N, C-alpha and C positions, 0 to 999 in steps of 0.2 A: 176228227172233231172241226168242225167248222168256229169261227170266230164268234160266233153267235152262240152256240151252245158253250163256248168258254165263257162268255159274259154272262151267260145266265146261272151258269156255276158260281162265278163269282158272286153275282146277286144272293143267288140262296144262301152262299156263307155267313152273309153278313149277320142273319139271325144268331150265330153262334159267337159274335164279338163280345168280348166282356170289356166294355166300356163304363161303368157307373160314374167316372168323373165327367169325362166330356162328352158321353149321349152322342158320338161321333164313330157307328160303326163302317168297318172297311170289310171288304170281303174279296179275296183274290183266289183266282184258279191260274194254276201254273201247269203248263201243257208240255211232257216230258216228249223225248223223239221216240220212244217206245210206246208212245200213245195214253202212257197213264197219267190221269191229271191228281198232283196236291193241291189241294187247298188251304187258305189260312186266312186268318182274320188279326185282327190287332187285339191285343192282349193288354190292358191297362194297369197301373200300379200306383197307389197313393203318392208313391215317389215317383214323380213324371218320367224321369230319366231312365227307370226301370222299363217303362214300359215298350213294347216288342210290334213293331207295325204288321200287318199282314204280309206283307209283301217279303220280309222276312222271316215271317213264320215257315211261309210256303216254302220258301229256299232253304232256309235250315231244316225242314222236315225230308224234304228230297234229300239231300245231303246224309242224312242220319239214316234214310234207306238204303242208302247205297251207290245214289246217283253222284256223276261226277261234272266237272268243269264241262262243258260242251252238250251236254245231254237235254238240255232245256230249249225245247222248240218255239214257245210265245207265253203271254202270261196277260192275264183281265185283270183289271184293277176297278172295283163298285164301289160306291158309296150313293150317298141320299146329298148330291150338291147340284148346286144350279150349272154349275162349269162343270168341264170334264175335271176328274180327279186322278191327278199324277202322284206318282210312288214319290216321297220325301228325298230329299239330297243322300241321306245316308242309303235308304233303300236302292236309289239309280248306282251307286257306286256298288253295293253287294253284288245287284244284278250284272253289273260291268266285270264283276269280279269271274263270273259261273255263266253268263251268256255271250253269244256271238253278236257283234254292233249291229248284224243284218235282224235281228230279232223282233218279230212281230209285237208291240205293246199295244195292248185295247185298253183304252180308258172310256167310262162311262159317264153319263149325269142323269139326274132325275127323271130325264125325257125318255131314258132307254136309248140315249144316241150313243154310236161308237165313233171313237175317233182313235184310227190307227197310225202309229208311227212305228218307226226302227229306235231300237235302243240306242243307236247314233246318234237321232236325232234329239231322243230325250234327254241325252246326256252327250254331247259334244266334246265335251273335252276333260276325258274320265281318265284317272289313273290306270294305266295298264301294266307297268312294270316299274321295278324299283332299281333300273339301271339309271347311274348317275354317272 
């Protein structure tokens, strides 16, 4: 699957987002190394702290389906924003837990442009271990 197809999968997922409070749908397509794509959407809650982002929904679903750290090949994030839509900082750290620093991250915007970054570029100072 190429990056355009992965981004299109993320864009299509936006319609499944549960966003009654923010009206800000986000869709994600997570490509696994075996070619499987796991999708995610943001799921809101009236208690906003209980909301789950699309990126974490996709990662947690992949883990629940048996995928492990290192099985992730690329991720695309889609929203209806003027600027490129990056994952929040919590999601960036979760990505760092399961993905290699070189993994491609594709960010999109309402003009359907694609910005490609590595996870390391997106999160240059990630927590990577608990050695003290």
